C-alpha positions, 0 to 999 in steps of 0.5 A, spaced: 303 463 864 302 469 861 305 474 865 312 469 865 311 469 858 315 475 856 320 475 861 321 467 860 321 468 852 327 474 853 331 469 857 331 463 853 333 468 847 338 471 850 341 464 852 340 461 844 344 468 842 349 468 847 350 461 846 351 462 838 355 468 839 360 464 844 361 458 839 362 462 833 367 467 837 369 463 843 375 467 845 374 472 851 369 467 854 375 462 854 379 467 857 375 469 862 374 461 864 381 461 864 382 467 869 377 464 874 380 457 874 376 453 869 378 448 866 377 441 863 383 436 863 385 435 856 380 440 853 382 446 851 378 452 852 375 454 846 373 447 845 369 448 851 366 454 850 364 452 843 361 446 846 358 450 852 355 455 846 351 450 842 348 447 849 346 454 849 343 454 843 340 448 843 337 449 850 334 456 848 331 454 842 328 448 845 325 453 851 323 458 845 320 451 840 316 448 846 315 451 852 317 444 856 319 444 863 325 440 862 328 446 857 325 451 862 329 448 868 336 447 864 334 455 862 334 456 870 340 451 870 344 456 866 342 462 868 345 460 876 351 458 873 352 464 869 351 467 876 355 462 880 361 464 875 360 472 876 361 471 883 366 467 883 370 472 879 368 478 883 370 475 889 376 472 887 378 478 883 380 475 877 382 479 872 377 479 867 375 486 862 369 481 860 363 477 862 363 473 856 356 473 855 356 474 849 362 471 847 366 478 846 368 484 850 361 487 852 362 489 859 366 487 866 362 482 870 358 486 876 352 484 881 348 487 876 349 480 872 348 476 878 342 480 879 339 479 872 341 472 871 337 471 878 332 474 876 331 469 869 333 463 873 327 465 878 323 466 871 325 460 869 324 456 874 317 459 875 316 457 867 317 449 869 312 450 875 307 453 871 308 448 866 308 441 870 301 444 873 299 446 866 301 439 863 297 436 869 291 438 868 292 442 875 290 450 873 288 451 880 296 451 882 298 455 876 297 461 879 301 459 886 307 458 882 308 466 879 312 469 884 309 476 887 314 480 885 313 478 878 306 479 879 307 487 881 312 488 876 307 486 870 301 487 872 296 492 876 293 487 882 290 488 889 286 493 892 283 497 887 287 504 891 294 500 889 291 498 882 289 505 881 296 508 883 300 503 878 295 505 872 297 512 873 305 511 874 305 507 867 300 512 864 305 517 865 310 514 862 306 510 856 302 514 850 296 510 852 293 505 856 289 499 854 286 495 861 285 488 861 283 482 865 286 476 866 284 472 860 287 465 860 282 459 863 277 465 866 269 462 865 265 467 860 261 469 866 267 471 871 271 474 865 265 479 863 265 480 871 272 482 871 271 487 865 265 490 869 269 492 874 275 495 871 269 499 867 266 502 874 273 503 876 276 507 871 271 509 866 270 517 866 264 519 870 259 524 867 256 529 872 248 530 871 247 536 867 
């Protein structure tokens, strides 16, 4: 779950912040919904946006506080809806100056929004699946729910040559690099073995005098 914790926290926090801003300033989001033809009979667009914003706050805060599978699934559903809205806006060439994500003028909808929303949805789905496996006691199934792309993005994993290349890439941008094996649910003896392998692979070699 440690690989998912950071991205999931960001996704949930952005959802809550965006919802709060939409609840306070619903005008631009309401205009964006109207432009693509999203309407609920008898409900003014601004009221609809405020209600949706409050729901986003509840979902985002609930996901941050509990980390539960239900809230994680709702976070995923929220980002799928966001991505769907942007796709519709792009396909219909709706005259929208803002995506309305944060309830004010920010940036026009673009393919970047679709990619980011999709990525956050995948993160939330994975978090929900991992959470379910954890609560059911099926620890062995947890790693299988983490997408390989996410492991590659946040970890150095795989054959030693690949790991070394990844570490060197990060070291070029960082002030320092601290190497650590995974620690969640790892038996102490296995953790010690992982640490020994890291030392053998990365410790400076000492030439004989």
